[in-house]
Backbone of each chain as ProteinMPNN parsed JSONL, in Angstrom:
{"seq_chain_A": "METIIKKNHARIIPEVVIDLTNSERFRTIINELIKKDIKNIVFDFKNVKEIDSSGLGKIFLCNKIIKENDGQLMIENVKSEYVQKIFKMVDLNKIVEIK", "coords_chain_A": {"N_chain_A": [[74.371, 96.691, 110.485], [73.725, 94.802, 113.326], [71.277, 94.408, 115.892], [70.659, 92.988, 119.006], [68.232, 92.418, 121.366], [67.694, 91.758, 124.772], [65.609, 91.73, 127.353], [66.66, 94.261, 129.49], [69.083, 94.544, 128.24], [71.334, 95.089, 125.528], [72.831, 93.931, 122.532], [75.054, 94.996, 120.198], [76.044, 94.437, 116.947], [78.429, 95.418, 114.948], [79.361, 96.122, 111.454], [81.934, 94.921, 109.094], [83.753, 97.012, 108.492], [84.107, 100.027, 110.215], [83.396, 103.215, 109.55], [83.35, 106.532, 108.086], [81.16, 106.128, 106.413], [79.246, 104.646, 107.772], [79.258, 105.083, 110.526], [77.564, 106.86, 111.82], [75.254, 105.501, 112.427], [75.573, 104.374, 114.945], [75.032, 106.386, 116.824], [72.282, 106.838, 116.348], [71.166, 104.313, 116.972], [71.917, 103.986, 119.696], [70.586, 106.15, 120.894], [67.944, 105.379, 120.37], [67.803, 103.022, 121.893], [68.261, 103.987, 124.496], [65.992, 105.546, 124.838], [64.173, 103.513, 125.06], [64.747, 102.649, 127.509], [66.859, 100.883, 127.725], [69.905, 100.218, 128.904], [72.213, 98.822, 129.334], [74.715, 98.005, 127.431], [76.331, 96.2, 124.858], [78.985, 96.303, 122.581], [79.618, 94.184, 120.107], [82.422, 93.155, 118.655], [83.032, 91.11, 116.89], [82.936, 90.838, 114.093], [84.3, 93.022, 113.153], [86.867, 94.494, 111.333], [88.247, 96.781, 110.733], [88.582, 100.185, 111.829], [87.911, 103.691, 111.918], [88.676, 107.177, 112.773], [86.166, 108.363, 112.911], [84.566, 106.283, 113.718], [85.732, 105.704, 116.221], [85.151, 108.093, 117.463], [82.395, 107.89, 117.656], [82.174, 105.799, 119.461], [83.216, 107.043, 121.775], [81.251, 109.009, 122.045], [78.87, 107.467, 122.358], [79.491, 106.138, 124.731], [79.512, 108.293, 126.481], [76.819, 109.167, 126.335], [75.509, 106.869, 127.305], [76.603, 106.627, 129.897], [75.726, 109.035, 131.034], [73.128, 108.386, 131.312], [73.116, 106.585, 133.336], [73.94, 104.021, 132.573], [75.771, 101.168, 131.168], [78.563, 100.603, 129.049], [80.071, 98.099, 127.132], [82.778, 96.548, 125.397], [83.2, 93.781, 123.339], [84.908, 90.787, 122.117], [87.091, 91.642, 120.407], [88.735, 90.953, 117.715], [90.325, 91.582, 115.536], [93.616, 92.462, 114.624], [94.32, 94.959, 113.735], [92.26, 96.618, 114.751], [92.689, 96.191, 117.475], [95.169, 97.411, 117.784], [94.529, 100.068, 117.222], [92.749, 100.636, 119.313], [94.488, 100.382, 121.449], [96.213, 102.467, 120.904], [94.686, 104.715, 121.513], [94.219, 104.267, 124.147], [91.784, 103.032, 124.882], [90.779, 101.194, 126.697], [90.899, 102.445, 129.125], [88.712, 103.942, 129.275], [86.462, 102.603, 128.389], [85.075, 99.424, 129.216], [86.761, 96.617, 128.069], [86.333, 93.431, 126.887]], "CA_chain_A": [[74.614, 96.575, 111.934], [72.667, 93.984, 113.92], [71.051, 94.696, 117.319], [69.9, 91.931, 119.677], [67.775, 92.949, 122.656], [67.153, 90.8, 125.749], [65.175, 92.522, 128.515], [67.249, 95.606, 129.455], [70.422, 94.458, 127.664], [71.376, 95.073, 124.065], [74.116, 93.584, 121.909], [75.128, 95.585, 118.861], [77.115, 93.767, 116.18], [78.721, 96.251, 113.766], [79.871, 95.489, 110.229], [83.383, 94.663, 108.984], [84.486, 98.282, 108.565], [83.362, 101.153, 110.799], [84.009, 104.454, 109.063], [82.488, 107.662, 107.771], [79.959, 105.731, 105.675], [78.227, 103.961, 108.579], [79.422, 105.286, 111.976], [76.449, 107.647, 112.359], [74.239, 104.551, 112.902], [75.767, 104.137, 116.387], [74.313, 107.433, 117.569], [70.85, 106.589, 116.184], [70.785, 103.103, 117.717], [72.05, 104.227, 121.145], [69.484, 107.029, 121.305], [66.709, 104.562, 120.352], [67.848, 102.091, 123.035], [68.111, 104.764, 125.742], [64.566, 105.906, 124.892], [63.448, 102.296, 125.486], [65.275, 102.347, 128.842], [67.868, 99.816, 127.648], [71.116, 100.988, 129.216], [73.382, 97.945, 129.404], [74.931, 97.792, 126.002], [77.594, 95.578, 124.438], [79.368, 96.348, 121.169], [80.296, 92.928, 119.798], [83.316, 93.46, 117.524], [83.501, 89.859, 116.265], [83.068, 90.975, 112.627], [84.956, 94.283, 112.775], [88.294, 94.351, 110.986], [88.875, 98.102, 110.662], [87.814, 101.311, 112.386], [88.626, 104.968, 111.761], [88.417, 108.132, 113.863], [84.724, 108.635, 113.052], [84.068, 105.165, 114.527], [86.183, 105.922, 117.602], [84.375, 109.232, 117.969], [81.043, 107.43, 118.016], [82.307, 105.018, 120.705], [83.318, 108.042, 122.852], [79.946, 109.655, 122.179], [77.914, 106.496, 122.917], [79.877, 105.923, 126.125], [79.071, 109.485, 127.214], [75.344, 109.133, 126.411], [75.109, 105.744, 128.166], [76.971, 106.968, 131.29], [74.825, 110.104, 131.487], [71.835, 107.754, 131.618], [73.418, 105.563, 134.345], [74.084, 102.695, 131.986], [77.149, 100.705, 131.004], [78.963, 100.142, 127.72], [81.18, 97.153, 127.135], [83.155, 96.09, 124.063], [83.637, 92.375, 123.417], [85.341, 90.04, 120.91], [87.926, 92.41, 119.469], [89.621, 89.92, 117.153], [91.228, 92.14, 114.523], [94.866, 93.051, 115.139], [94.268, 96.388, 113.391], [91.383, 97.291, 115.719], [93.372, 96.123, 118.785], [96.233, 98.436, 117.792], [93.88, 101.39, 117.287], [92.224, 100.796, 120.681], [95.652, 100.572, 122.318], [96.751, 103.8, 120.605], [93.896, 105.749, 122.212], [93.982, 103.783, 125.519], [90.324, 102.925, 125.029], [90.432, 100.396, 127.881], [90.8, 103.308, 130.315], [87.434, 104.645, 129.21], [85.388, 101.618, 128.192], [85.517, 98.074, 129.559], [86.931, 95.772, 126.882], [86.477, 92.028, 127.301]], "C_chain_A": [[73.42, 95.846, 112.564], [72.514, 94.372, 115.402], [70.177, 93.593, 117.92], [69.525, 92.449, 121.065], [67.224, 91.811, 123.516], [66.882, 91.566, 127.027], [65.827, 93.912, 128.478], [68.717, 95.605, 128.977], [70.336, 94.498, 126.139], [72.774, 94.729, 123.596], [74.089, 94.117, 120.482], [76.316, 94.966, 118.133], [77.379, 94.575, 114.907], [79.299, 95.445, 112.599], [81.402, 95.418, 110.213], [84.222, 95.94, 109.124], [83.577, 99.325, 109.211], [84.082, 102.421, 110.356], [82.939, 105.503, 108.801], [81.156, 107.254, 107.131], [78.87, 105.155, 106.581], [78.257, 104.296, 110.075], [78.251, 106.049, 112.61], [75.343, 106.746, 112.919], [74.352, 104.302, 114.411], [74.945, 105.118, 117.206], [72.798, 107.161, 117.542], [70.419, 105.411, 117.055], [70.835, 103.352, 119.229], [70.9, 105.11, 121.639], [68.152, 106.271, 121.333], [66.665, 103.637, 121.566], [67.617, 102.823, 124.355], [66.635, 105.17, 125.924], [63.728, 104.733, 125.402], [63.909, 101.834, 126.87], [66.221, 101.134, 128.847], [69.234, 100.486, 127.768], [72.366, 100.131, 129.374], [73.667, 97.443, 127.995], [76.315, 97.212, 125.719], [77.781, 95.834, 122.944], [80.169, 95.072, 120.913], [81.106, 93.119, 118.511], [83.78, 92.21, 116.775], [83.705, 89.977, 114.754], [83.963, 92.144, 112.204], [86.447, 94.08, 112.511], [89.001, 95.699, 110.978], [87.956, 99.163, 111.254], [88.613, 102.593, 112.144], [88.223, 105.938, 112.878], [86.933, 108.456, 114.002], [84.074, 107.524, 113.882], [84.46, 105.32, 115.986], [85.376, 107.041, 118.252], [82.987, 108.81, 118.406], [81.094, 106.551, 119.274], [82.383, 105.98, 121.894], [81.948, 108.659, 123.127], [78.932, 108.709, 122.837], [78.205, 106.249, 124.39], [79.376, 107.074, 126.996], [77.54, 109.447, 127.407], [74.898, 108.05, 127.4], [75.411, 106.066, 129.631], [76.058, 108.048, 131.858], [73.451, 109.555, 131.869], [71.995, 106.583, 132.595], [73.48, 104.144, 133.79], [75.538, 102.291, 131.869], [77.405, 100.207, 129.58], [80.15, 99.2, 127.867], [81.502, 96.766, 125.684], [83.695, 94.669, 124.182], [84.134, 91.864, 122.067], [86.144, 90.862, 119.901], [88.986, 91.455, 118.911], [90.66, 90.494, 116.2], [92.447, 92.807, 115.161], [94.871, 94.568, 114.892], [93.451, 97.152, 114.44], [92.035, 97.296, 117.111], [94.436, 97.219, 118.887], [95.643, 99.843, 117.909], [93.365, 101.641, 118.71], [93.371, 101.071, 121.666], [96.202, 102.002, 122.147], [96.002, 104.884, 121.394], [93.598, 105.36, 123.675], [92.488, 103.638, 125.806], [89.909, 102.153, 126.283], [90.357, 101.199, 129.171], [89.433, 103.983, 130.379], [86.261, 103.662, 129.163], [85.924, 100.248, 128.581], [85.583, 97.238, 128.287], [87.187, 94.338, 127.344], [86.907, 91.143, 126.153]], "O_chain_A": [[72.266, 96.222, 112.361], [73.507, 94.632, 116.081], [69.095, 93.299, 117.411], [70.388, 92.864, 121.838], [66.406, 91.011, 123.064], [67.811, 92.002, 127.707], [65.583, 94.672, 127.541], [69.481, 96.526, 129.265], [69.38, 94.0, 125.545], [73.769, 95.168, 124.174], [73.236, 93.751, 119.674], [77.441, 94.971, 118.632], [76.66, 94.444, 113.917], [79.665, 94.277, 112.733], [82.07, 95.798, 111.174], [85.261, 95.945, 109.785], [82.425, 99.49, 108.81], [85.227, 102.667, 110.737], [81.793, 105.38, 109.232], [80.149, 107.945, 107.286], [77.695, 105.167, 106.212], [77.385, 103.85, 110.821], [77.982, 105.896, 113.801], [74.579, 107.171, 113.786], [73.348, 104.051, 115.078], [74.255, 104.739, 118.152], [72.123, 107.241, 118.568], [69.432, 105.498, 117.785], [69.914, 102.978, 119.954], [70.312, 104.838, 122.686], [67.328, 106.496, 122.219], [65.619, 103.482, 122.195], [66.878, 102.351, 125.22], [66.109, 105.138, 127.037], [62.716, 104.92, 126.078], [63.516, 100.768, 127.342], [66.356, 100.449, 129.861], [69.669, 101.214, 126.876], [73.464, 100.664, 129.533], [72.967, 96.587, 127.454], [77.324, 97.665, 126.259], [76.871, 95.617, 122.145], [81.267, 94.904, 121.443], [80.545, 93.23, 117.421], [84.808, 92.242, 116.099], [84.557, 89.289, 114.192], [84.342, 92.248, 111.037], [87.182, 93.565, 113.353], [90.212, 95.767, 111.189], [86.731, 99.059, 111.192], [89.844, 102.577, 112.163], [87.515, 105.56, 113.812], [86.48, 108.79, 115.096], [83.149, 107.78, 114.653], [83.647, 105.103, 116.883], [84.977, 106.958, 119.414], [82.461, 109.306, 119.402], [80.152, 106.56, 120.067], [81.707, 105.776, 122.902], [81.538, 108.812, 124.278], [78.221, 109.103, 123.762], [77.286, 106.161, 125.205], [78.882, 106.86, 128.103], [77.041, 109.669, 128.51], [74.019, 108.284, 128.23], [74.583, 105.815, 130.507], [75.662, 107.986, 133.022], [72.711, 110.168, 132.638], [71.134, 105.706, 132.678], [73.111, 103.186, 134.469], [76.428, 102.963, 132.389], [76.59, 99.496, 128.991], [81.093, 99.461, 128.614], [80.603, 96.67, 124.849], [84.546, 94.39, 125.027], [83.825, 92.43, 121.019], [85.907, 90.787, 118.695], [89.999, 91.188, 119.557], [91.756, 89.948, 116.074], [92.331, 93.598, 116.097], [95.353, 95.347, 115.714], [93.882, 98.186, 114.95], [91.945, 98.286, 117.837], [94.587, 97.866, 119.923], [96.189, 100.699, 118.605], [93.53, 102.737, 119.245], [93.24, 101.878, 122.586], [96.599, 102.651, 123.115], [96.605, 105.842, 121.878], [92.826, 106.036, 124.355], [92.0, 104.073, 126.849], [88.852, 102.404, 126.862], [89.833, 100.727, 130.18], [89.047, 104.529, 131.413], [85.226, 103.859, 129.8], [87.085, 99.933, 128.315], [84.617, 97.151, 127.528], [88.129, 94.068, 128.089], [87.073, 89.937, 126.333]]}, "seq_chain_B": "MKNKEITIEMPCEKEKISSTIKKISEKVKKLDCHIDDLNFKIKVTSKEILANAVEHGCQHREGKIKIILEATTSKVSIKVIDPGNGFNWNNTEFNNLALKEKGIGLWMINKVANKIEFNEMGNKITVYFYST", "coords_chain_B": {"N_chain_B": [[118.386, 103.588, 97.238], [116.578, 104.628, 95.494], [114.094, 106.776, 94.136], [110.601, 106.304, 94.247], [107.522, 106.884, 92.715], [104.055, 106.981, 93.04], [100.877, 107.531, 91.708], [97.494, 107.97, 92.556], [94.047, 108.294, 91.858], [90.983, 109.445, 93.29], [87.446, 109.462, 93.257], [85.279, 112.1, 94.512], [83.819, 110.779, 96.743], [82.529, 109.33, 99.624], [82.042, 106.633, 99.746], [83.991, 105.517, 98.238], [86.297, 105.439, 99.663], [87.162, 103.145, 101.103], [87.85, 101.219, 99.077], [89.883, 102.616, 97.83], [91.797, 102.776, 99.839], [92.487, 100.118, 100.018], [93.78, 99.838, 97.537], [95.966, 101.554, 97.963], [97.227, 100.228, 100.111], [97.98, 97.833, 98.868], [99.887, 98.798, 97.072], [101.771, 99.813, 98.868], [102.633, 97.503, 100.166], [104.221, 96.407, 98.218], [106.4, 98.028, 98.146], [109.888, 98.562, 98.659], [110.731, 99.085, 101.517], [112.23, 100.003, 104.624], [110.7, 100.43, 107.038], [109.263, 100.331, 110.178], [106.253, 98.609, 110.694], [104.911, 99.797, 108.553], [102.67, 99.431, 106.828], [100.451, 99.463, 108.541], [100.689, 102.065, 109.585], [100.394, 103.636, 107.279], [97.844, 102.9, 106.536], [96.225, 103.792, 108.681], [96.729, 106.534, 108.422], [95.874, 107.061, 105.747], [93.135, 106.474, 105.88], [92.245, 108.529, 107.535], [93.073, 110.94, 106.256], [91.818, 110.775, 103.782], [89.122, 110.625, 104.486], [88.875, 113.117, 105.658], [89.434, 114.718, 103.431], [87.205, 114.139, 101.824], [85.139, 114.999, 103.489], [85.718, 117.733, 103.983], [86.826, 118.806, 101.675], [85.375, 118.411, 99.389], [83.301, 119.952, 98.084], [82.185, 120.029, 95.634], [80.915, 117.357, 94.067], [81.815, 116.262, 91.701], [84.5, 116.553, 91.582], [87.979, 115.43, 91.954], [90.098, 113.532, 94.111], [93.523, 113.609, 94.694], [96.128, 111.333, 95.187], [99.406, 110.915, 96.201], [102.043, 108.768, 96.44], [105.281, 108.601, 97.665], [108.42, 107.065, 97.69], [111.444, 105.941, 99.223], [114.012, 103.642, 100.254], [114.209, 104.273, 102.911], [112.39, 106.238, 103.552], [109.051, 107.314, 103.376], [106.376, 109.035, 101.843], [103.04, 110.283, 101.945], [100.866, 112.062, 100.014], [98.022, 114.085, 99.884], [95.761, 115.693, 97.84], [93.019, 117.738, 97.722], [90.028, 118.866, 95.925], [88.958, 121.103, 97.106], [88.275, 124.168, 99.025], [90.061, 124.263, 101.029], [90.901, 123.545, 104.492], [90.842, 124.778, 107.858], [93.498, 124.005, 109.535], [94.75, 125.054, 111.696], [93.083, 125.257, 113.862], [92.977, 122.781, 114.896], [93.535, 120.048, 117.121], [96.565, 118.509, 117.776], [98.21, 117.231, 119.583], [96.967, 116.514, 121.979], [94.66, 114.144, 123.013], [91.356, 114.544, 122.613], [88.568, 113.261, 124.122], [86.302, 113.159, 122.429], [83.595, 113.376, 120.022], [84.523, 114.459, 117.617], [87.621, 115.445, 115.931], [89.694, 113.6, 116.274], [91.115, 112.408, 114.284], [93.452, 113.79, 113.148], [95.074, 113.739, 115.35], [95.552, 111.016, 115.537], [97.004, 110.561, 113.175], [99.269, 112.094, 113.715], [100.289, 110.579, 115.747], [101.214, 108.233, 114.517], [102.882, 109.091, 112.474], [105.963, 110.682, 111.252], [106.224, 113.297, 110.431], [104.075, 116.031, 109.573], [102.794, 117.947, 106.958], [101.186, 120.92, 105.819], [99.706, 122.743, 103.092], [99.368, 126.312, 102.542], [96.775, 126.975, 101.841], [95.333, 124.841, 102.772], [94.357, 122.592, 101.501], [96.006, 120.593, 100.833], [97.819, 117.952, 102.088], [100.73, 116.504, 103.438], [102.183, 113.592, 104.588], [104.796, 112.179, 106.407], [106.949, 109.336, 106.767], [109.615, 107.823, 108.408], [112.464, 105.62, 108.442], [113.737, 104.189, 111.445]], "CA_chain_B": [[117.772, 104.874, 97.616], [115.883, 105.139, 94.316], [112.772, 107.331, 94.414], [109.491, 105.702, 93.529], [106.339, 107.732, 92.885], [102.821, 106.34, 92.574], [99.733, 108.452, 91.814], [96.172, 107.325, 92.534], [92.975, 109.3, 91.94], [89.752, 108.926, 93.899], [86.317, 110.396, 93.131], [84.878, 112.751, 95.765], [82.7, 110.017, 97.308], [82.994, 108.604, 100.813], [81.917, 105.19, 99.485], [85.187, 105.062, 97.51], [87.468, 105.499, 100.559], [87.609, 101.798, 101.444], [88.53, 100.565, 97.946], [91.131, 103.362, 97.565], [92.763, 102.373, 100.867], [92.976, 98.791, 99.593], [94.757, 100.071, 96.459], [97.173, 102.139, 98.577], [97.875, 99.163, 100.894], [98.628, 96.905, 97.931], [101.096, 99.467, 96.553], [102.738, 99.933, 99.971], [103.194, 96.166, 100.411], [105.223, 96.113, 97.183], [107.549, 98.933, 98.274], [111.03, 97.999, 99.366], [111.023, 100.083, 102.552], [112.58, 99.44, 105.933], [110.04, 101.247, 108.057], [108.466, 99.451, 111.034], [104.787, 98.67, 110.709], [104.534, 100.824, 107.569], [101.323, 99.236, 106.284], [99.502, 99.949, 109.558], [100.809, 103.531, 109.673], [99.83, 104.215, 106.05], [96.397, 102.641, 106.55], [95.632, 104.744, 109.634], [96.842, 107.872, 107.839], [95.021, 107.182, 104.555], [91.724, 106.517, 106.305], [91.926, 109.838, 108.11], [93.208, 112.072, 105.317], [90.808, 110.667, 102.718], [87.834, 111.004, 105.096], [88.953, 114.569, 105.805], [89.336, 115.31, 102.085], [85.811, 114.004, 101.37], [84.267, 115.816, 104.36], [85.989, 119.177, 103.934], [87.384, 119.278, 100.408], [84.605, 117.938, 98.242], [82.049, 120.688, 97.964], [81.629, 119.639, 94.329], [81.097, 115.902, 93.999], [82.463, 115.809, 90.461], [85.949, 116.718, 91.729], [88.771, 114.226, 92.265], [91.142, 113.641, 95.135], [94.76, 113.027, 94.158], [96.977, 110.748, 96.233], [100.748, 110.635, 95.655], [102.936, 108.038, 97.353], [106.685, 108.689, 97.264], [109.158, 106.179, 98.592], [112.801, 105.414, 99.079], [114.087, 102.531, 101.21], [114.178, 104.743, 104.298], [111.437, 107.334, 103.747], [107.83, 107.237, 102.563], [105.424, 110.111, 102.111], [101.747, 110.215, 101.268], [100.361, 113.423, 99.824], [96.639, 114.081, 99.405], [95.32, 117.024, 97.387], [91.585, 117.69, 97.412], [89.651, 119.983, 95.045], [88.177, 122.076, 97.876], [88.819, 125.49, 99.348], [90.983, 124.129, 102.157], [90.317, 123.579, 105.84], [91.727, 125.491, 108.776], [94.103, 123.041, 110.451], [95.248, 125.758, 112.885], [92.15, 125.055, 114.977], [92.899, 121.35, 115.199], [94.421, 119.599, 118.187], [97.43, 117.433, 117.304], [98.988, 116.56, 120.625], [96.147, 116.004, 123.08], [93.491, 113.425, 122.526], [90.09, 114.923, 123.237], [87.708, 112.08, 124.003], [85.061, 113.692, 121.885], [83.185, 112.759, 118.763], [85.303, 114.995, 116.493], [88.98, 115.919, 116.204], [90.594, 112.51, 116.667], [91.848, 111.956, 113.103], [94.811, 114.347, 113.019], [95.821, 113.23, 116.506], [95.977, 109.648, 115.188], [98.078, 110.661, 112.164], [100.45, 112.605, 114.427], [100.787, 109.482, 116.585], [101.933, 107.207, 113.733], [103.769, 109.68, 111.456], [107.125, 111.443, 111.719], [106.048, 114.721, 110.131], [102.871, 116.365, 108.793], [102.901, 119.279, 106.337], [99.996, 121.42, 105.126], [99.94, 123.967, 102.325], [98.719, 127.456, 103.177], [95.341, 126.937, 101.54], [94.716, 123.798, 103.592], [93.756, 121.497, 100.705], [97.057, 119.609, 100.529], [98.513, 117.466, 103.288], [101.763, 115.496, 103.17], [102.556, 112.911, 105.824], [106.084, 111.505, 106.198], [107.347, 108.226, 107.643], [111.054, 107.552, 108.25], [112.964, 104.445, 109.163], [114.409, 104.69, 112.669]], "C_chain_B": [[116.967, 105.476, 96.462], [114.48, 105.615, 94.688], [111.695, 106.64, 93.593], [108.275, 106.581, 93.776], [105.126, 107.042, 92.273], [101.679, 107.334, 92.756], [98.429, 107.672, 91.677], [95.138, 108.45, 92.589], [91.72, 108.657, 92.513], [88.621, 109.919, 93.668], [85.936, 110.958, 94.508], [83.677, 112.049, 96.393], [83.203, 109.202, 98.489], [82.937, 107.085, 100.627], [83.162, 104.635, 98.786], [86.415, 104.984, 98.421], [88.046, 104.09, 100.786], [88.383, 101.13, 100.298], [89.844, 101.291, 97.621], [92.198, 102.974, 98.588], [93.343, 100.994, 100.535], [94.053, 98.946, 98.519], [96.068, 100.587, 97.041], [97.948, 101.054, 99.331], [98.605, 98.184, 99.996], [99.93, 97.498, 97.382], [102.175, 99.509, 97.643], [103.412, 98.588, 100.247], [104.315, 95.847, 99.428], [106.462, 97.007, 97.29], [108.677, 98.246, 99.047], [111.484, 99.022, 100.419], [111.311, 99.414, 103.88], [112.008, 100.31, 107.041], [109.104, 100.331, 108.848], [106.984, 99.702, 110.851], [104.223, 99.672, 109.674], [103.096, 100.667, 107.077], [100.249, 99.744, 107.247], [99.496, 101.473, 109.592], [100.152, 104.203, 108.462], [98.309, 104.031, 106.04], [95.676, 103.624, 107.47], [95.589, 106.138, 108.997], [95.891, 108.053, 106.665], [93.56, 107.296, 104.936], [91.357, 107.934, 106.752], [92.025, 110.96, 107.069], [92.187, 111.982, 104.191], [89.421, 111.042, 103.256], [87.769, 112.525, 105.233], [88.783, 115.286, 104.461], [87.891, 115.256, 101.58], [84.906, 114.945, 102.18], [84.452, 117.315, 104.13], [86.393, 119.696, 102.554], [86.591, 118.903, 99.177], [83.25, 118.637, 98.174], [81.368, 120.343, 96.639], [81.94, 118.166, 94.115], [81.825, 115.428, 92.75], [83.997, 115.922, 90.531], [86.655, 115.409, 92.048], [89.807, 114.533, 93.337], [92.381, 112.929, 94.59], [95.633, 112.54, 95.316], [98.331, 110.421, 95.592], [101.591, 109.971, 96.744], [104.351, 108.188, 96.828], [107.5, 107.853, 98.236], [110.61, 106.0, 98.196], [112.867, 104.261, 100.087], [113.925, 103.002, 102.656], [113.136, 105.832, 104.575], [110.238, 107.145, 102.817], [106.986, 108.461, 102.88], [104.138, 109.842, 101.358], [101.178, 111.629, 101.239], [98.939, 113.321, 99.306], [96.23, 115.508, 99.074], [93.836, 116.92, 97.057], [91.183, 118.924, 96.613], [88.922, 121.115, 95.771], [88.907, 123.375, 98.164], [89.773, 125.452, 100.543], [90.267, 124.13, 103.497], [91.345, 124.144, 106.815], [92.303, 124.539, 109.827], [94.66, 123.702, 111.707], [94.363, 125.523, 114.11], [92.094, 123.604, 115.438], [93.936, 120.962, 116.253], [95.24, 118.398, 117.704], [97.995, 116.589, 118.453], [98.185, 116.022, 121.8], [94.91, 115.332, 122.507], [92.264, 113.869, 123.308], [89.139, 113.748, 123.044], [86.314, 112.5, 123.56], [84.767, 113.018, 120.556], [84.091, 113.195, 117.605], [86.747, 115.31, 116.924], [89.973, 114.852, 116.608], [91.556, 112.162, 115.523], [93.271, 112.468, 113.007], [95.689, 113.922, 114.186], [96.377, 111.844, 116.175], [97.126, 109.672, 114.169], [99.375, 111.095, 112.854], [101.11, 111.516, 115.271], [101.622, 108.484, 115.764], [102.981, 107.787, 112.777], [104.968, 110.379, 112.086], [106.962, 112.935, 111.489], [104.769, 114.92, 109.313], [103.065, 117.783, 108.245], [101.584, 119.664, 105.679], [100.416, 122.572, 104.219], [99.116, 125.089, 102.963], [97.201, 127.429, 103.006], [94.611, 125.874, 102.371], [94.033, 122.703, 102.789], [94.803, 120.456, 100.278], [97.766, 119.233, 101.824], [99.542, 116.428, 102.847], [102.203, 114.911, 104.509], [103.79, 112.056, 105.548], [106.331, 110.406, 107.24], [108.82, 107.924, 107.369], [111.414, 106.236, 108.933], [113.761, 104.961, 110.363], [115.801, 104.086, 112.803]], "O_chain_B": [[116.702, 106.678, 96.443], [113.768, 104.958, 95.447], [111.859, 106.419, 92.393], [108.017, 106.982, 94.911], [105.169, 106.579, 91.133], [101.524, 107.914, 93.831], [98.285, 106.825, 90.796], [95.335, 109.443, 93.289], [91.43, 107.488, 92.26], [88.819, 111.118, 93.866], [86.239, 110.355, 95.537], [82.624, 112.664, 96.558], [84.185, 108.469, 98.373], [83.684, 106.345, 101.266], [83.363, 103.421, 98.748], [87.467, 104.51, 97.992], [89.253, 103.876, 100.675], [89.444, 100.547, 100.52], [90.808, 100.661, 97.188], [93.374, 102.856, 98.243], [94.529, 100.738, 100.744], [95.094, 98.291, 98.566], [97.146, 100.124, 96.668], [99.17, 100.962, 99.212], [99.713, 97.751, 100.31], [100.936, 96.803, 97.244], [103.35, 99.268, 97.368], [104.609, 98.533, 100.528], [105.246, 95.111, 99.755], [107.458, 96.773, 96.605], [108.438, 97.459, 99.963], [112.479, 99.723, 100.237], [110.715, 98.392, 104.221], [112.739, 100.852, 107.87], [108.26, 99.644, 108.272], [106.519, 100.842, 110.851], [103.193, 100.305, 109.905], [102.381, 101.658, 106.925], [99.271, 100.369, 106.835], [98.436, 102.098, 109.623], [99.448, 105.204, 108.599], [97.577, 104.911, 105.586], [94.658, 104.211, 107.101], [94.566, 106.823, 109.025], [95.184, 109.057, 106.579], [92.829, 108.117, 104.383], [90.304, 108.462, 106.395], [91.157, 111.831, 107.011], [91.734, 113.011, 103.692], [88.64, 111.697, 102.565], [86.74, 113.141, 104.957], [88.096, 116.302, 104.358], [87.407, 116.215, 100.978], [84.023, 115.6, 101.627], [83.482, 118.071, 104.087], [86.311, 120.897, 102.296], [87.067, 119.055, 98.052], [82.198, 117.997, 98.202], [80.141, 120.36, 96.533], [83.104, 117.781, 93.997], [82.384, 114.332, 92.729], [84.699, 115.442, 89.642], [86.016, 114.408, 92.371], [90.315, 115.65, 93.442], [92.303, 111.805, 94.094], [95.842, 113.255, 96.296], [98.393, 109.737, 94.571], [101.818, 110.535, 97.815], [104.598, 107.924, 95.651], [107.302, 107.918, 99.449], [110.957, 105.919, 97.018], [111.856, 103.943, 100.714], [113.547, 102.217, 103.526], [113.014, 106.296, 105.709], [110.394, 106.856, 101.631], [106.887, 108.878, 104.034], [104.141, 109.253, 100.277], [101.029, 112.292, 102.265], [98.672, 112.551, 98.383], [96.335, 116.411, 99.904], [93.437, 116.115, 96.215], [91.903, 119.922, 96.614], [88.335, 121.988, 95.13], [89.985, 123.647, 97.635], [90.234, 126.494, 101.009], [89.16, 124.654, 103.619], [92.553, 124.004, 106.622], [91.689, 124.296, 110.866], [95.005, 123.019, 112.671], [94.83, 125.583, 115.247], [91.263, 123.242, 116.271], [95.054, 121.476, 116.272], [94.677, 117.391, 117.276], [98.224, 115.389, 118.303], [98.669, 115.165, 122.539], [94.218, 115.874, 121.645], [92.144, 113.608, 124.505], [88.932, 113.294, 121.919], [85.309, 112.234, 124.219], [85.55, 112.22, 120.04], [84.392, 112.397, 116.717], [87.047, 115.423, 118.113], [90.994, 115.16, 117.223], [92.666, 111.683, 115.758], [94.201, 111.686, 112.809], [96.901, 113.763, 114.035], [97.526, 111.535, 116.491], [98.088, 108.912, 114.282], [100.44, 110.531, 112.605], [102.323, 111.524, 115.482], [102.618, 107.954, 116.257], [103.866, 107.065, 112.318], [104.992, 110.637, 113.289], [107.49, 113.748, 112.248], [104.423, 114.091, 108.471], [103.45, 118.697, 108.975], [100.936, 118.828, 105.051], [101.363, 123.295, 104.527], [98.269, 124.837, 103.82], [96.45, 127.81, 103.904], [93.415, 125.998, 102.637], [93.216, 121.959, 103.331], [94.524, 119.565, 99.475], [98.248, 120.096, 102.558], [99.264, 115.584, 101.995], [102.549, 115.641, 105.439], [103.827, 111.302, 104.576], [105.975, 110.532, 108.412], [109.219, 107.786, 106.213], [110.75, 105.803, 109.875], [114.377, 106.025, 110.306], [116.514, 104.385, 113.761]]}, "name": "protein", "num_of_chains": 2, "seq": "METIIKKNHARIIPEVVIDLTNSERFRTIINELIKKDIKNIVFDFKNVKEIDSSGLGKIFLCNKIIKENDGQLMIENVKSEYVQKIFKMVDLNKIVEIKMKNKEITIEMPCEKEKISSTIKKISEKVKKLDCHIDDLNFKIKVTSKEILANAVEHGCQHREGKIKIILEATTSKVSIKVIDPGNGFNWNNTEFNNLALKEKGIGLWMINKVANKIEFNEMGNKITVYFYST"}
């Protein structure tokens, strides 16, 4: 997972599959960014082809942590049809801004 | 309407989930079934039940998880048996999506499947998909 920081913005670029093996990294990264007072965060899904419930759970969790710290989470570049269908299934756009 | 049965085994390791799902997807693509979006439904289900089996049913890493796919042209089921002591699905929410870190997996399966069955011990789950 790649993280690019510019002033108080961060762009996180996850790997191809987000699942039980790697989803815990989201929590660690978000907590590190919040500690550094970086609260405007983008998850760039350009590489992501699949996600499971542990990945969705971490998105819900990160959104909660960021909002509690008066920040904003945005998801961009959702290219995979599989991921689009999963996001639609849980109505993620009602909770997180998806561009 | 001929019954087809395919058995796959997976070691009790979360790193093996992805390659096992690929195997399942390849088998599903070859099935002659008339069920809408079956590959997506099976993929969502497999991801969740295998993750659950590894998380809750693999206290001993040397154990194996057994996956059985059964298919006719109008009905497909996926059964997963883990070597663990079972998990208490009675405490799990199936119909309401809690926007929390945990408890989303079974909700997702319930969303794409027609029926979910558990054995009493809680170490065997069977998920059914029917043509409409």
